[in-house]
Backbone bond lengths (Angstrom), bond angles and torsions (degrees), N, CA, C in turn:
res aa  C-N    CA-C-N  psi(-1)  N-CA   C-N-CA  omega(-1)  CA-C   N-CA-C  phi
1 M - - - 1.443 - - 1.530 108.99 -
2 N 1.315 118.01 127.65 1.461 122.52 177.27 1.518 109.77 -91.63
3 I 1.327 115.87 138.45 1.453 121.43 -175.99 1.521 108.81 -134.45
4 N 1.318 117.02 137.43 1.459 120.89 170.03 1.524 108.36 -83.75
5 V 1.321 116.61 132.36 1.456 122.32 -175.00 1.524 109.03 -121.09
6 N 1.345 116.55 130.54 1.463 120.09 176.49 1.521 111.49 -73.29
7 K 1.330 117.14 -48.17 1.463 121.76 -179.30 1.511 109.56 -142.49
8 I 1.321 114.95 146.70 1.459 121.69 175.22 1.521 107.73 -124.62
9 Y 1.321 116.00 126.04 1.458 121.83 175.27 1.529 106.97 -112.38
10 R 1.318 116.00 102.07 1.461 120.49 -177.70 1.528 109.65 -83.17
11 N 1.322 115.25 151.60 1.465 122.97 178.57 1.525 112.20 55.40
12 K 1.311 116.20 44.45 1.466 122.67 177.54 1.517 108.86 -127.64
13 N 1.321 116.31 147.29 1.457 120.09 173.52 1.524 111.94 -128.70
14 S 1.335 116.71 14.12 1.464 120.53 176.04 1.521 109.35 -144.65
15 F 1.327 115.26 156.26 1.462 120.69 -177.49 1.517 108.89 -152.28
16 N 1.332 116.54 138.67 1.454 123.03 177.44 1.525 108.12 -118.84
17 T 1.322 117.92 129.32 1.462 121.44 -176.76 1.523 112.77 -88.56
18 F 1.313 118.58 13.66 1.457 121.01 -177.65 1.528 112.10 -58.62
19 F 1.328 118.15 -42.08 1.461 121.62 -176.95 1.528 113.62 -98.16
20 S 1.297 118.22 7.91 1.459 120.03 -177.54 1.521 110.81 -103.78
21 N 1.317 115.04 173.06 1.464 120.65 179.52 1.515 111.11 -73.60
22 N 1.313 115.68 159.32 1.463 119.44 174.53 1.514 109.62 -64.99
23 N 1.299 115.96 150.55 1.468 123.73 175.09 1.523 112.85 59.50
24 D 1.319 116.82 39.80 1.465 119.55 174.10 1.517 110.31 -69.15
25 Y 1.306 115.36 152.86 1.456 122.31 173.34 1.518 106.48 -107.19
26 I 1.315 116.75 119.67 1.456 122.35 -176.36 1.524 108.76 -113.40
27 V 1.328 115.67 129.27 1.459 121.65 176.44 1.520 107.16 -122.89
28 I 1.319 116.23 130.50 1.460 121.46 176.59 1.523 107.12 -110.40
29 N 1.331 115.02 124.95 1.462 119.14 -178.18 1.519 110.93 -126.56
30 N 1.329 115.95 165.65 1.458 120.37 -179.95 1.526 109.96 -92.81
31 K 1.321 116.16 -174.45 1.465 119.68 -175.58 1.525 113.39 -67.40
32 N 1.335 117.37 -16.70 1.462 121.65 176.71 1.524 112.39 -94.72
33 N 1.334 117.38 10.00 1.466 125.42 -178.51 1.524 113.59 64.77
34 A 1.317 117.14 24.17 1.468 120.91 172.45 1.529 108.19 -87.19
35 I 1.311 117.03 136.45 1.465 121.65 -175.76 1.524 109.99 -74.28
36 L 1.347 115.09 128.75 1.465 121.38 176.20 1.530 111.26 -99.77
37 Y 1.349 116.91 -41.70 1.466 122.41 -177.45 1.519 109.38 -142.30
38 I 1.323 116.26 148.17 1.465 122.84 174.27 1.522 107.98 -130.34
39 Y 1.322 116.51 128.86 1.461 122.64 176.00 1.521 107.58 -122.03
40 R 1.322 116.96 114.41 1.463 121.58 -178.53 1.518 109.94 -105.04
41 N 1.344 116.32 145.62 1.462 123.17 178.15 1.521 111.81 53.14
42 L 1.299 116.62 47.61 1.454 121.06 -178.40 1.524 109.50 -76.85
43 P 1.336 118.47 119.84 1.469 120.17 -178.16 1.528 111.40 -75.11
44 K 1.312 115.66 171.83 1.464 121.57 176.88 1.530 110.18 -64.97
45 Y 1.329 114.50 159.38 1.464 123.64 174.87 1.528 113.05 66.65
46 K 1.312 117.84 29.65 1.463 121.76 175.09 1.527 109.04 -107.73
47 Y 1.315 115.31 145.09 1.463 121.87 178.67 1.524 108.18 -121.65
48 I 1.316 115.81 129.72 1.464 121.75 -179.85 1.521 107.65 -118.27
49 K 1.315 116.84 134.35 1.464 121.76 172.63 1.521 107.40 -139.52
50 V 1.309 115.63 128.27 1.459 120.71 178.08 1.528 108.77 -105.55
51 M 1.296 116.29 158.36 1.457 120.96 -173.08 1.528 113.25 -84.36
52 E 1.318 118.38 -10.08 1.460 120.33 -179.99 1.535 109.84 -69.27
53 D 1.309 115.60 158.24 1.460 122.11 178.93 1.523 110.08 -64.83
54 N 1.326 117.56 134.68 1.464 120.26 -176.02 1.521 113.14 -68.65
55 K 1.327 119.30 -16.94 1.463 120.37 176.33 1.522 111.95 -74.96
56 N 1.317 116.31 -14.82 1.460 120.29 -176.72 1.523 113.26 -110.99
57 T 1.320 118.85 2.76 1.461 120.43 -177.86 1.521 111.22 -125.65
58 S 1.325 115.09 152.39 1.459 123.06 174.44 1.519 108.08 -131.38
59 I 1.318 115.40 152.82 1.462 121.23 178.57 1.519 108.14 -114.69
60 L 1.331 115.76 129.72 1.456 122.26 179.73 1.517 108.76 -112.92
61 V 1.326 116.61 132.19 1.461 122.06 173.22 1.520 105.99 -103.77
62 L 1.324 115.84 117.35 1.458 121.91 -173.89 1.517 111.20 -105.90
63 P 1.339 117.23 154.43 1.465 120.18 172.52 1.526 109.85 -62.80
64 E 1.317 115.43 154.18 1.458 121.21 -178.65 1.528 110.92 -56.96
65 Y 1.300 116.95 139.17 1.472 126.65 178.62 1.525 113.70 66.28
66 S 1.315 119.21 14.92 1.459 119.82 -179.31 1.524 112.69 -90.38
67 S 1.320 117.91 -9.10 1.464 119.63 -178.55 1.525 112.35 -105.22
68 V 1.316 117.30 18.93 1.465 120.89 -175.90 1.523 111.82 -61.30
69 G 1.321 118.97 -41.15 1.455 121.49 -176.95 1.514 114.45 -89.26
70 L 1.321 117.77 1.39 1.460 120.72 -176.18 1.517 111.36 -86.48
71 K 1.337 115.27 149.40 1.456 120.34 173.01 1.523 108.61 -142.47
72 I 1.309 115.63 160.94 1.464 120.94 -178.18 1.524 109.02 -61.78
73 G 1.327 115.36 133.32 1.456 121.71 -178.67 1.515 113.73 101.54
74 D 1.344 117.74 -17.56 1.468 120.43 176.69 1.524 110.01 -64.43
75 V 1.309 116.45 144.63 1.462 122.33 173.91 1.514 106.87 -103.13
76 I 1.324 116.59 129.43 1.463 120.57 -174.36 1.521 110.86 -119.65
77 N 1.319 115.24 150.34 1.459 122.82 171.14 1.517 106.74 -99.09
78 L 1.314 116.96 136.15 1.454 120.82 -173.54 1.523 111.31 -102.72
79 K 1.338 115.16 135.14 1.456 122.74 170.80 1.509 106.57 -126.62
80 Q 1.330 117.37 117.31 1.456 120.00 -179.54 1.520 109.58 -86.77
81 I 1.329 115.80 134.74 1.454 121.36 178.94 1.520 108.20 -73.80
82 T 1.333 116.51 129.22 1.447 120.32 177.42 1.519 109.05 -122.58
83 M 1.296 115.45 141.93 1.465 120.85 179.12 1.522 107.65 -101.59
84 T 1.315 116.94 131.28 1.459 120.81 176.33 1.515 108.62 -120.48
85 T 1.282 115.69 139.70 1.469 120.67 177.65 1.514 108.09 -129.47
86 S 1.291 114.72 149.60 1.462 118.46 175.99 1.529 108.17 -124.82
87 I 1.293 115.67 138.47 1.454 122.16 178.93 1.522 107.53 -108.99
88 N 1.303 115.86 120.96 1.478 120.73 -179.88 1.492 111.37 -97.81
């Protein structure tokens, strides 16, 4: 399954939503890109910490409603959204 990802935090096992948008979708996956945890509609001021080793986990911040078809154990392919601008 291909997914557009707003941000990827590699080698992390905790995340704080203080600086993120309201209702973020957070997916925590292992080094093989298999989903370990899914947090949907996460409000501001929440802190998440998982017990897995931070060298083996990554945190993905997804656009709203993009994790509807995902479930724990799915293996995902990552595409990071990039913004390009041209100056004429």
